[in-house]
C-alpha positions in Angstrom: 15.0 -10.9 46.7 16.5 -7.7 45.5 15.4 -4.4 46.8 15.7 -1.1 44.8 15.4 2.3 45.9 15.3 4.0 42.6 14.5 3.3 39.0 18.1 3.1 38.1 18.9 0.4 40.2 15.9 -1.5 39.0 17.0 -0.8 35.3 20.6 -2.1 36.1 19.3 -5.1 37.7 17.1 -5.9 34.7 19.9 -5.3 32.2 22.1 -7.8 34.2 19.4 -10.4 34.1 18.7 -9.8 30.5 22.5 -10.3 29.7 22.4 -13.6 31.5 19.1 -14.7 29.9 19.7 -13.9 26.2 22.1 -16.8 25.6 19.5 -19.1 27.3 16.8 -17.7 24.8 19.2 -18.1 21.8 20.1 -21.7 22.9 16.5 -22.5 23.0 15.8 -21.0 19.6 19.0 -22.7 18.2 17.6 -26.2 19.3 14.4 -25.3 17.7 16.3 -24.5 14.4 18.1 -27.6 14.6 14.9 -29.6 14.8 13.3 -27.9 11.9 16.5 -28.4 9.8 16.6 -32.0 10.8 12.9 -32.7 10.2 12.3 -30.4 7.2 15.6 -31.3 5.3 17.6 -34.2 6.6 14.5 -36.6 7.3 12.4 -35.4 4.4 14.1 -37.5 1.7 17.1 -39.5 1.0 19.5 -38.0 -1.5 20.2 -39.9 -4.8 23.3 -37.9 -6.0 25.2 -37.0 -2.9 25.9 -38.1 0.7 24.7 -36.1 3.6 27.6 -34.9 5.8 25.2 -33.1 8.4 27.5 -30.1 8.3 24.7 -27.6 8.0 22.9 -29.0 11.1 26.2 -28.9 13.0 26.9 -25.4 11.7 24.3 -23.7 13.6 26.0 -21.4 16.1 24.9 -19.0 18.9 27.1 -15.8 18.9 27.9 -13.6 21.8 25.5 -10.9 23.2 26.1 -7.6 21.7 25.0 -4.3 23.2 24.5 -1.0 21.3 22.8 1.7 23.3 20.1 0.2 25.2 19.7 -2.6 22.8 21.0 -6.1 23.2 21.2 -8.7 20.5 22.4 -12.2 20.0 22.8 -13.8 16.7 22.0 -17.3 15.7 23.7 -18.2 12.4 25.0 -21.0 10.1 28.8 -20.8 10.3 29.7 -21.5 6.8 33.4 -22.4 8.1 31.9 -25.5 9.5 30.5 -26.5 6.1 33.4 -28.0 4.5 34.3 -29.8 1.3 34.7 -33.6 1.7 35.5 -36.1 -1.0 32.4 -38.0 -1.9 32.3 -41.8 -1.5 29.0 -41.9 -3.3 28.9 -44.2 -6.2 28.4 -41.7 -9.1 26.2 -43.2 -11.9 27.4 -43.4 -15.6 30.5 -41.5 -16.7 30.1 -38.7 -14.3 33.3 -37.8 -12.4 33.5 -38.2 -8.5 33.1 -34.8 -7.0 33.4 -33.2 -3.7 30.4 -32.1 -1.5 29.7 -28.3 -1.9 30.9 -28.0 -5.5 29.1 -28.1 -8.7 29.6 -31.0 -11.4 32.3 -29.0 -13.1 34.5 -28.8 -9.8 33.6 -25.1 -8.9 33.7 -24.2 -5.3 32.1 -20.9 -5.8 28.9 -19.6 -7.3 28.0 -16.0 -7.8 31.3 -14.7 -6.2 30.6 -16.7 -3.0 31.6 -20.1 -1.5 29.1 -22.8 -2.3 29.0 -23.4 1.4 27.4 -20.0 1.8 24.7 -20.9 -0.7 23.9 -24.2 0.6 21.8 -22.9 3.5 19.9 -20.8 1.1 19.2 -23.6 -1.4 18.1 -26.0 1.5 15.6 -23.5 2.8 14.2 -21.7 -0.2 14.9 -24.5 -2.9 16.6 -24.1 -6.3 15.8 -24.7 -9.9 18.7 -26.4 -11.2 18.3 -28.3 -14.5 20.0 -31.3 -13.0 18.3 -31.5 -9.6 15.8 -29.0 -8.6 13.8 -29.0 -5.5 11.6 -26.8 -3.4 12.6 -25.2 -0.3 12.3 -27.0 3.0 11.4 -23.5 4.9 13.2 -24.4 8.3 13.9 -20.8 8.9 10.2 -19.8 8.5 9.0 -22.7 10.7 11.4 -21.7 13.3 10.5 -18.1 13.3 6.7 -19.1 13.3 7.1 -21.5 16.2 9.2 -19.0 18.3 6.5 -16.3 17.8 3.7 -18.5 18.6 5.4 -20.2 21.5 6.6 -16.8 22.9 10.0 -18.6 23.7 11.8 -15.2 24.5 9.0 -14.0 26.9 8.9 -17.4 28.7 12.6 -17.8 29.3 12.8 -14.1 30.5 9.8 -14.5 32.6 11.3 -17.6 34.4 14.7 -15.9 34.8 13.0 -12.8 36.5 10.8 -15.0 38.7 13.9 -16.7 40.0 14.8 -13.1 41.1 11.4 -12.5 42.9 10.1 -10.3 40.0 6.7 -11.6 38.8 5.9 -10.9 35.2 2.7 -11.4 33.3 2.9 -12.4 29.5 0.1 -10.6 27.6 
């Protein structure tokens, strides 16, 4: 067990533990996000007009710990570079042309000045009102936030890490 002779030593020790623990917290939240993307989107229905590539699920990424002043952050994000166009093998009904994933029926790979891959996550989460195929949002981001806040994921993981160093913490 660590012994501290002043507040600075304790603060330095806690900061080191926090730096080691943040990736564990982010990893747990990332797994929760993947669960909700899978349950709310991928398992919710079977598409009729395209094949699922699982790219969005596989694009969930945990970044590096960043420090600014006394604040630490770690980003969990959808890496749109992992959401790539693929030629569809889906049998297109009628006279519609075969098209790539992540492009519109006219062959455009951008929308509103951004790659369609950047829009896919938003459309999946919030829904969209296309005249061809509109759907409601699956709200996986909101469900992940709600679960994480109710579960106190961050506090539980940090408490366990500190307990391993002989520091008892009570979550209130």
